[in-house]
C-alpha positions in Angstrom: -26.0 11.4 -31.3 -25.1 7.7 -31.4 -21.4 6.5 -31.2 -19.8 3.2 -31.4 -20.5 2.5 -27.5 -24.3 3.6 -27.5 -25.6 7.2 -26.9 -23.2 10.0 -26.5 -25.5 11.6 -24.0 -24.1 12.3 -20.5 -26.3 9.6 -18.5 -24.6 7.4 -16.0 -22.9 4.2 -17.0 -25.0 1.1 -16.7 -24.9 -0.6 -13.2 -22.8 -3.5 -14.5 -20.3 -1.3 -16.1 -20.0 0.7 -12.7 -19.8 -2.6 -10.7 -17.0 -4.1 -13.0 -15.3 -0.4 -12.6 -15.6 -0.8 -8.8 -14.2 -4.5 -9.0 -11.2 -3.3 -11.0 -10.4 -0.4 -8.6 -10.6 -3.0 -5.7 -8.6 -5.7 -7.4 -5.6 -2.9 -8.5 -5.9 -1.6 -4.7 -5.2 -5.0 -3.3 -2.5 -5.6 -5.9 -0.8 -2.2 -4.8 -1.3 -3.0 -1.0 0.5 -6.2 -1.6 3.2 -4.7 -3.7 3.8 -2.1 -0.9 4.0 -4.5 1.7 6.6 -6.9 -0.4 8.5 -3.6 -0.9 8.3 -2.7 2.5 9.5 -6.5 3.7 12.4 -6.1 1.0 13.5 -2.9 2.3 13.4 -3.8 6.0 15.3 -7.1 5.4 18.0 -5.2 3.4 18.5 -2.3 5.9 18.0 -4.3 8.9 20.6 -7.1 7.8 23.0 -4.4 6.7 22.7 -2.9 10.2 22.6 -5.9 12.6 24.4 -8.4 11.0 28.0 -7.3 10.5 29.7 -10.6 10.2 27.4 -13.3 8.4 27.7 -16.7 9.6 26.0 -20.1 9.7 23.8 -18.6 12.7 22.7 -15.5 14.2 24.0 -14.5 17.6 21.4 -13.3 20.1 22.6 -9.7 20.1 21.8 -10.0 16.1 18.5 -11.3 16.6 17.6 -8.6 19.1 18.8 -6.0 16.8 17.1 -7.7 13.9 13.8 -7.5 15.9 14.1 -4.3 17.2 14.9 -2.8 13.5 12.0 -4.7 12.1 9.7 -3.3 14.7 10.9 0.4 14.4 10.2 -0.2 10.5 6.8 -1.5 10.9 6.0 1.2 13.5 7.1 4.0 11.0 5.0 2.3 8.2 2.0 2.4 10.2 2.3 6.0 11.2 2.9 6.9 7.5 -0.1 4.8 6.3 -2.4 6.1 9.0 -1.3 9.6 8.1 -1.8 9.0 4.5 -5.3 7.5 4.6 -6.3 10.3 7.1 -5.2 12.7 4.5 -7.0 11.0 1.4 -10.2 10.8 3.4 -9.9 14.5 4.5 -9.3 15.3 0.6 -12.1 13.4 -0.2 -14.6 14.9 2.1 -13.3 18.5 1.0 -13.9 17.4 -2.6 -17.5 16.3 -1.9 -18.3 19.4 0.1 -17.1 21.9 -2.3 
């Protein structure tokens, strides 16, 4: 039976369709990565500023600078751990899906 988009058989999509789909998926992943990075930086700035800068002024004291640096470093370390764990889990799930 022929439909609006061609044959209704269960054949594979044309290569150009598959490559456009993959390009869209890659673009979406890049956008999500950028969004996540921006959200991480916003959250870091918000939390670390609230923790480290108790009396805002025209400049940061050395203790505030040190606190901010340590706070941001901890956030980045935590983010990296979570990211690596998430990627490993997704890869493991993909492997188990392909072997099932």
